N, C-alpha and C positions, 0 to 999 in steps of 0.2 A: 266343506260338508256338503251335500246338496239339500235344497231349500225342503223337501218332502223330508228325508232323513233326520232334520232339525226338526220341522214341526212333529212327527213321530217321538224322538227323543224328548220334547217337551211335551207331548202328552203323555208318556209314560211317566216322566217325573209330577206331572199332575196327578196320576193316577196314584203313585204312592205316598201323596199327601192328602187322597182324597178324604181320609175320616178327619182332615182340620175342619173341613166346609158342610158336616152334614151330622143331623141328629143333635143341636145342640154344642158341639163340640169345633172349636172357632182358632184362629190364627193368633196367638198370644200378641203379636205386635199393634193387633187391632182390639184387643180387649182392654177395657180402661174402667174406672169407676167415673161418671159425668156427675160432673155438678150443675145444677140448675140457675138461672140466672139472681134470682133469688138467695140463693148462696145457703138456703137451708135443705133445698132436698137432694139428694143424692142419687143415682143409678147404677147399676154394674151390669155390664154387656159387653158387647161386639160391635164395631162399626161396619157397618154393609155397604152403605152408598150414600153418596149427597148430592141433589140437586135443584136449582131454582129455590133454594132458599128451606128447603127442607133437609131432613135427614135422617134414615134408617138405623135404629137399633136394633141387634137381637140380642133379648135378654137371655138369662141362665135357664130358662124353661123350654127355650127354644122359639119363644113368640117373637114378633116382630112390632117393634114401638118406630111409629113414624111422628118426628115432632119438627115445630117449627127452629132454624139455628136461631136465633132469638131468643129461643127458651131458654139455650144452655148459659154458662157463665161464659167470660171474654176469652179467657183461656183455653176453654175445650170448645168455642168458634174456632179460634187460630188455628187448633190442631185437626179439626174436618177441615178447613181448608187446606192447609200444608198435606194433610194425606189425598185429599182430592187430586190436590195439584201432581203429586207422586204416580197416582192411579192414570192421572191425563198421558204423562210421559211414558208411563208402562205401555199404556196400549197403545201409542204412536209407535214405540220400538218394537213393539211386537207387528204391527202392522207391517213394518218394514219388511219383516221377515217371510209376508205372506206370496207365496210363490206364483208368478205371472200368468202362468196357463196350471191348468188341473182344475180337478174339483173340489179338492179339501182345500179349506180355509181358515186362518185361527179365529178368523171373526164367527166364524160357526162354533167357536167355542162357547162356554156359558163363562159371562164377563165375570163374574164375580169367582169364579174359579183362576179364570185367567189372572185378574188383578192381585187377587190374593196369593197366588203362588208365587209370582214374581216380586210382588212388597216381602215376602216371606225370603224370599232367595237374597233380594237388595239388602233387608236387613240385617241377615246374617252377616252379608259380605261387607257393609257399610259401618253399620255400628260397633264403633269399639268394644275389647273384652271389658275393659274397664274407662270409666266417663273421666274426663280431665279434673272434674272437681275432687275426684277420690284422691290426687297425689295433695294436695290441700289437708286432707286428714289423716294420713298415713301414719303421721310419726304418733298419732295420739291412738290409732288403730293398732302400732306397732309395740305399743307400751300398756295394752287391753285397757285403757280408758272408755274408750267409744268401740260400737261395733259398725260396721255400714254396710248398704246395702243398693242394689236400685234396679229400677225396670227401664220400660221405653219411656217413662214421663220425669221420672223423680228421683231424687238421690235420697235416702233414707239413713236418719243418723239416731244410733241407741246409745244410752247414758244414763248412768243414776242420778245425773244432777249435782255431783260434788265434785270439784277441778283438786288438781292435786296442787294445790296451793295453799298458805294460811289464808283463813276466811277473816271478816266479820273485824280486823282490828283496823282503830281508826276512827270508828263510826262514831259520832257527837249526836245525832238524832237517832235514837234506838225506839223500834217498835216491840222489842221484848221478843221478836223470833229468831230464829236459829236455824241454824244449815241441818235439813232433812234428807235422805235420799228419796229419788222419786224416780217413779216407773215408765221414764220415756222410752219403751220397749214395745216391739210388734205394732199392734194399729193405733199404739201413741206413741210414736216415733215422731222426730222431728222430718218434715218433708221438704224439700229444695226444689223448686224447678229445673229441669235439665236442659230444658230450653227456656230461657224468659221472653216474654213478649214485651217490647216498648209499650209503654200505654198513649194512648194518644194524647193522655194529659198528665204529666206526671205530678203525683199528688204529694206535698208536704206532710211531716208529720209534726209540724208545729201545732199544737192544739188539736192533732189526730193522733188516732194509734194511742190510746195513752192506756191501754188494759194490753198484757201479755205481750208475747216478743215479737221483736221487728227485725229480729237478724238473729244467727247462731255462731257461737265463735267454734273455732276448729278442735278444741277439747270437748263439744257437745255442750257444753253451757249455753242457756238464751241471755239474748241482750235486749232488754227493753228498752222504750223510748230513753230519752235523756232525761225529757220532763217527765216528772211525778204524776200521779195523775189530779194533783193541783194546778199543774200548768207549770210547777216551778223547776229549776236546774237541780235535778236531784245533786250530781258534783259538788254546787255550791252549797247548797241547804246542809250539809254535813252528813249525808244519809249511805255516803259509801266507803267500803276499806281502801285498805291501799292498791287493790286490784281492781277498783272500779266496782264494785260488786255488793249487795246485801241480801237480805232473805225478803221475799214478799210475805203476803195474809198465811199464803202454806206451808210458810217455813223453805219455801224454795230459792233456792240461792240463783241468782241471776244479776250479770252486769247492766251499767246505765250507760257506759263509755266505751271505746274501742279496746280491749284488750290487747294493748300493743306490747305486753310481759308474753304473748305467746310465740312472737318472733325469736326468743332465745331457743326455742325448741321445733320449731315450725323453719324457721330460715325467713331473711326479708325477702327471698324471691318468691313466696307464696302467699296468698289470703291469708287473715288472720281470721277471718267470719265471710260469712257470706248471709246479705240480704233474705229475708222470705221473699221477694219477688223475682230472685235466681242470678242475683249481680254478684261480686265476689267482692270485698270491701280490703282495701289493702293498708300498711301501715302509713306513716308520713312521709314516706318515700315511694318512688317507683320501683316498679318489680325491678328494675335493673338497676336500681340505685340510684337515679336521677333525681332532681327535687322537683317537686308536686306543680304547678301551672294550671291557669286558670278553670278552678273547681267551679261547677255549678252551684246553685242554692241548693242541691240536694247532695253538697260535700262530694261530686261524679263529674267523672267525663270521661270522654271516649281516647282509647291508645291510638297510634301511629295506623294499624289494622282495623280503626273502626270499633272495637269493642268497649263497651261502656262499662265503667266500674267505679267504685266509689274509695272513700280514704278517710282515715283517723285523721283526725285535727285535735289541737290542743285545746280549744276553746268550741263553744256550741256551734255545731249541732255533733260535733267527738266522732259521729262515723256517719251512717246515711241519714240524710237529714229529711226524707222520704223514702219516697218508692218512684224509680224512674220506669220499673217495669209495673206488668199488671196486678194486682194482687185485689181478693176480695174482702171487704171489710164487714166485718158484723158484730156487736153490739162493742163499738170500740176497738175491736181490735183485728187483727189478720186473721183469715178464717180459711182452710182450716189450720190448725195447731194443735198440739199437745195441751195434756190440761193437769196441771198439777192435782195432788190429791192431800187435800189439809189432815192432818191427823190431832191439830190441838185449834182451840180457840183463835180467832185473831186477836190480838191483846194493844193496849195503849201503849203510846210514847212514853216514855221513864225520862222525866228532866233531868237536863242536868249530868245524864249519865254519859260516859266513853268507854269504849269496849276498849278494853287494854290487852286482851290476850285470848287466844283459841286455840287451845290443843286436841288431838288426838292421845286421850291417856292409855289407850288400846285398842284392837282394832275392833270398832262399830262403839265407841266411849268415846265421847266430847265431854272437854270442857271449855265455857266461856266464861272470861274474870271482866267484871266491868267495875268503874267507879263513880260515886257523887260524894263531890265533895271533899275528896281525900279519904272518902270509906269504901271498901272493898266488898262488894257482893258475886255470887256467879250463879251459875247453872250449868250443871252436869247432867248428863244425859247418855244413855246407853239404847242403842238400836237392838231388840233379841230377836233371833232367827226367827220365830211365829209371827214377826211383824208387829209386834208389841213394843212401845220405847217406855220405861223407866227414867223418871225425872226427879232430881234434888236440884229444889231451889231455898240459895242462902241469899238472905236481903243485906243490905248495911246494917240491920240491927244485929247482926247475927241467926236472927232466928232461921230454923231450916223447914221447910214442908217437903214432902213426897207428891208426886203424881205419877197416873200410869195412864197411857191412852193406847189405841187399838189402830189397826189402818183404818181409812175411812171414814176415821171418826173424829169430831170436832173438838172432841176432848172434855175434860171433868168440870164440876161447874168450879172447883179452886183455880183461883189463878195464883202465881206467883207471889211470896210475901212481898209485902211493899215497904214496911217498916215505917221509916222516915220518907222513903223515896215517893212523895205524892207527885202522881203525874196530872198533866193536859186533861181534860175531856176527852173522850175515845173521839177518834177520825178515823177515817180511812188509811190503810199502811202507802206510804207515799209510792212502793213498788209496785204496787196493783192496780 
């Protein structure tokens, strides 16, 4: 094709996409939610340009906002730098198409239209229809335990927070919380960076990130710091069930150690979880079955291709011992992340109790059985279609009480009967 014909064809291509560049309509590849360096302020808009430490963003009302690049969080700064480099390379390639003679030059075309069009075509050609991370979650998508989706920057996982395995059995340090469904959906879904950014200084989770999740299992269940909010090893303290999980103050089920049991469903060659910095977590072996060697203090290392990942271990830190990649910490947890919605009040520890059984008696109805000094008690509850929950508490003294709760409610004033089950003074749930 002659240069002049190539230029004409390219101009026609730009014209066909013209509506993307004017009147507040923008290329999806550049549209995103921006987070400021304070971690508390967010902005939705389209990236326009970056130069000399400044970045320009077009907001939804079509107004332009000029910011210092340093005002954005580290992850967004990296995104801008990567996109700017793409634009630079795109402009260089286009200049190579400019004819050596003639009055028409690609340099006369609007820079924004030029780079946006090229980036859009590059994105469509280079971006895989399904990101690699999706394969790790596929088994649980197929059995409808979770739903996944993605955009240019994040992989999103939706779940109800309840795993398809027995829960709570074996716990000897119990806060009287029970597993209730959680709405990890829509804007409250879990999000994992598709292109994790190595931190200049990786951060340990020993004594930090003691609230909220630090990783997400491939079955859609969050994984909290192996240390509880008092800095104690939750596993050694007897707070976890046979699968490494328990419930927090919002009756939200989560793990505290690597869920290696998921390999039976997912296969050993795939990650069993992803840290919230975007790096995968594998089991006790490498993906190819080889023995794990030379782990760093975060329980991770790079493979032969230079790709970083974490591993499960049978002793602390059990999974990622911190974050090799960039994360934002806010109020002691990774931000952003979904919020669990409590229905009941946060209760206190039941001294001497051991959970002996947990069953789903019928769809939406559950019963937890516990023992204290050889005497049995139980908590039975039903989740209703209207979002309410009905509870029946039977103490070890045989006395029974009932309670009903509504969604987004902290619960009634009455607590489960204690009978002879006298409890320790109130304290925070170890899992939150």
